[in-house]
N, C-alpha and C positions, 0 to 999 in steps of 0.2 A: 551334529545334525542341524543345528540352527543356521550354521554357515552354509550348509548345503541347500537348505530351504530358501535362504535369502538369495543365493546364487541362481537357483532355479527360477525364483520370482523375477529377477532381473532379466534372465534369458527369455522367459515367456513374454515379458513386457516388450523386449526388443523385437521378438518375432511377430507379435501381434501388431506392433507399431508399423513394422515393415509391410504388413498386410492392409494398412490404412485404418487401423482401429485405435490409434493413439489417443485422439481426443475423447472418444467414448470411454476408454479406460480411465483417463484422468478425471473425467467428469464424475465417475462413479467412486473412485477410490482416493483421489488426491484432494478434491475440493468438497467442503461441507458447508454449503450456504445455510444461513439461519433458517431454522424451522420453529414452528410453534409447539411448545411443550403443552399438550392438552391437559395434563393432570396437575398442572401447577399454575396458579395465577401469576401473570407476568406483567411487568410494565410494558406498555406499547408506545409506539411513536407515531405521531401524525405530523405531516408537513402541509402547510397551507401557503399557497402562492400569495405574495404580497399584493395588496389591492393597488398599490401605486404602479405596479409593473404588469398588471393583467386586467382584462375587462371583467369576465366572470370570476368569482372566487371559487377555486377548485380545491376540493378536499379529498385526500386519499389517505387511507390508513394502512400501516404496516406494523409488524410485531417485532419487538426486541426481546431478547431473552438471554439467560445465563446458559452457557453451552454444556454444563455438567450433565452427565448421563445422557448425552445426545443419542448414543447408540442403543440405549436400553428402554427409552420411553416412546410412547406413540407420537408421531410427527405428522404435520400437514404441510404440503409444499406451498410456497408463496407465488409460484409462477403465474397463476391465473390473475392474482391481484396486481402483480407487477405490470402485466400487459395492458392494464387499464389506462396507463399513462399514454398520452398522445405525443407525437413528435412534431411540434408546430414550428420549430425554428430551424434555421439552416445550419449546416455544418460549420463548426468554429474554425477560424484560421488564426494564425499568430497576429495578423494585422486587424482582425475584426472580432473582438470579444462581444458577445451578445447575450450574456446570461443575466436574467433577472434574479432578485433575491427572494428567499422564502423564509417564512417564520416557522419555528419549531414548537411543538407542544407535546406533552406527555398525555396519554390517556390511560385510565385504569382498565381493569378487566371488564368493567360494566360499560365501557365506551365513553365515560365521562372525561371531558378535557381537563387537564391540569397544566396550568402555565408553569414552565420551568422557572423555579425561583430565580429572581434577578441576582446575578453574580456581581460582586463588587470588583470594579476595575477591569471588566471584560465584557465583550459583546458576542453573541452567537448569531450567525447568519447562515442560512442554508442555500444551496445552489443545486440545480440539476445541470450538469455538464453534458455534452453530447459526444458519444464515442462511436464505435463502428456501427454501420447500418442505421445511424440515427438513434441508437439506444441511449437512454438517459443514464447518467452516472450520478447517484446521490452523493452530496458532499456537504461538509460543515466547516465553516471558518470561525475559529475562536480568536477574536481580536483582543489584544492587550491594550486597554485604553489608558491605564496609568500604572507604570510609565508607558509611554508610547514606544513601540519597537519597530525598527526597519528590517527585522529578521523574521523568518518564519520556518517552522518545522513542517515538512511534508510527510505525514504519518501514514504508513501502510499497515493495516491491521492483521491479526492472526486469523486462523481458520474458524469457522462457525461463529462469526462475529458480525456486527453491523453498527451503524451510527448510534443507535440507542444504547447498545451495550458499551460503546466506547466513550460516551459523553463524559462520564466521571473521570476517565483517564485523560481525556483531552483538556478538560478544565483544570485538572491537577497539574498537567505540564505547563499550561499557560500561567497559572497562578504562581507556581513555585519557581519557574524559570523566567517569568516576566517577558515572555516572547510569544508571538503569534503562532497559532497552530492550525494547520489545514489538513483535514482527513477526508477520504473518499471511500466509497464502498465498491467492491469488485463487481463486475458484471455477473448477474444472477444472484447476488447477495443483497439481503435487505430490500431496499427500494430501487436498487439498480437493475436495469433491464439487461437482456442478453444472456448468452450461455456462459457457463463457468469454464473458461479455457485459459491456459497460460498466456496465449497470444492476446486474448482480450484483456487480461489483467495488465499485461505490459502496456497495451494501448491506453488503459485507464490511467495509469500513472503519468504517461506522456501527456495526455489531455489535461490532467491536473497541473502538471508543471507549466504547460503553456498558459493555463488560466492564471496561475500565480504571476507569471511574467507579463502577460498582456493586459489582463483586466485589473488585477490587484497591484500591478506595477512594482513587484519586488525585483531587485537586482539578482541575477542568477547566483552570484557568489554569496548572497545572503540567505540562500535556501539551504536548510539542513535536512537531508533526506533520512528518515527514521523508519527502519523496517523491523517489525516484530514477527518472529516465527516465519510462517510462509510469506509474510510481507517483506522478508529480506530478499525474496526472489525478484519482484518488480523493482525494488529499491536498487539492488546491485545492477540489474539490467539497465536501468535508467542512467545511473551515474557512470557506468562503463561505456556509454554511448557518447561519442564526441559531439553529438548535437545538443547535449544537455549538461553543460557545466554547472556545478553547484559549489556551495561553500564547504560542505562536509557530509559525511555519511556515518550513521549509527546503525549497527547491526545487533539486535537484541534477540537472543535465543534463536539465531538464524541457522539455516541449513547450508551445507557446502554444495549439495545438489540433491534433487528429489530421490534418486535411486540410492544415494549414500545413506539416506535415512533408513532404508531397508537393509542395505549392506555397506557398512562403513569401511570395508576392506578393499573396495574398488580402487585400483591404482590409476585408472584413466576414466574420463567421463564418457559413458556410452552416447552414441550419436543421438538417440531419441530421448535422452534424459530431460527432466524438467528443471528449469532454473539452475543452470550450471555455474553457480556463484563462484566456486573455487577457481574456475578458469577466467570468468569475466572480471573478477575483482583485481586481477593482475593489471588490467587496463586503467584502473581508478587512480587518479593523481591527486585528489583532494585528501585531507586528513580523514582517517577512518578510526572510529571508536567501536570496539567489539566487546560485548558483555554476554556472559552465558553462565547459567547455574550449573554447578558441578553435580547436582543430583537430578539433572534433567533426564527423564525416562522416555520422552517423546523424540527429541532431537539430541543425540549424545553430545556432550561437551567437546569431544574430539573434533566435531565438525567446525567449531569455532577456531580450534588450533590450525586446522587446514587453511581456513580463511586468513587467519593472522599471518601465517607463514608466506602467503602469496601477496600480501599488501605491499604496495610501493611506499605508502606513507602511513604506516600504522601509528596512530596516536596512543592507543592503549588497548591491551587485551585484558579485560577484567574477568577473572574466574571467581565466581561468587559461591562461597561455601554455604552448605545447608539450604540451597535453593534449587527448586526444580525448574520446570519449563516456564512458569510464571511466578510472580511474587517479589521480584527484586524491588519494585517500586512501592510495594505495600507492606513488606516485611519490616517489623519494628527495628530489627537489627541492622538492616541495610538501606532502608528508605532514605535516611539523611545523607548517607554517603552517595547514594544514587543521584540525588539532585546536586550535591556538591560537584561530583564528577562531570555531570552534564553542564553545569554552569561554567566550569573551567574549560570544557571543550568549546562552548559557545564563545567564551572570552578569547580563546585562541583564534577562532574564525573572525571575530570582530577585529582583533588586532591585525590579522592578515589583510582584511579589507581596507584597513587604514594605512598600512605600510607597504603593501606590494602593489605596484602600479599595474602589472600585467597579470593580475590574479585570475581573471577569467580564462586567459590563455593557458596559464599554468594548471588550472583545475579542469581543463578540458581533457577528457579521457584520451590516453595514448598507450599503445602496447608497451609492456615492460621490456620485451625483447622481440626479435624478428620471428620467433617460433609461433606458428599458427596452429589452431586446433579446429577440427571440423565438427560442426554441430548442426542439428536440425534447424535451429533458429536462424542461422546465417542467411540462407536463401529465403526462408519464410518471412523474416522481418524486412528483408530488402524488397520482396514482392509487396508486402503489406504497405511499406512506405510509398511505393509507387502508386498503389491503388488509392491511398489517402490523398496523395498529391493530385491525382486525376479528379477525385471528388471535389477537392478544394478549387481546382481550376474551373470545373464545371459550374460550381456555385458562383464563382466570381463572374463568369460569363453571363449567367442568368441574371445577376444583379445589374450588370451593365446594360443587358438587353431590356 
């Protein structure tokens, strides 16, 4: 009966997508932007524009929360608050980074500001990047100051999360791995503007990648893309695109495709599926580290097996016992091994940067074989790249004029 129900769900989604309702369906069932839990006092997040980079000091508040019981408690949408941000700067291009820095504060449930405790050997800096239609993408850069690192993790978060919820995880990664970490919020999540769509999220990570290369000056092959849960979608999409070479890819509790979360018996990827990682990962030529809890009840561990089987350069497929969808990095039994394994993975990428002359070319996505697959993204992303190029060209002409 459950197989029949999941098959019907996939069929209905395909039919409604064909009728032009794909994005509306995904917005309501696939993406869960952060909400305020009214019945529980929560830590909140405030971002203030740095005085050195702006004339008036602008303050905006947003809420960060623990996503437990998200479906059972009363919620308030943040859309009204997000729209208060203005879009004062021009669209970014790879040759013209223009993003000022921002300071981060915590505020309690009474609105009182709390400065984030100073962290030893690291610095936190906030940025608002610019995505589609001028919408702002909130992001946080955690810089390792001792020892200094020339490598960075590009982190894509899970569902129902935001920068405030991620701060401890990002600091933990930076502190234990002694590497820089950069995270961003998806459109419609937390402080980021725009609608929650898969195409917008794919654009978000591309903008974040460009920012790392152009403004923060990281070599592409020293960027490690890390996708957790639904964050595996934009991560695999980025690394499988030949315009975005990287050093390595980490898939943590990732999905093989959106509809396979509903029906893991699918033999081929439906045309309208969301994040077809199982197909796209075949194009990835950099080292890939996959980890997944064997007790995961949200995204079954068999999804990781599908991804591992399709990798060109699988570094390791770590199946973690007694762990569900989250907790590998916090569980007392596995935490130490988690960081050991990540350190070894980073060492491999560092070694490749030192010993392989044409590493950027080798790590540029390339099809595993000549067999092609047809998917909704193919034309949509191609059209989207053309639109972005027209916008960039228009901005360039305006500046020259």
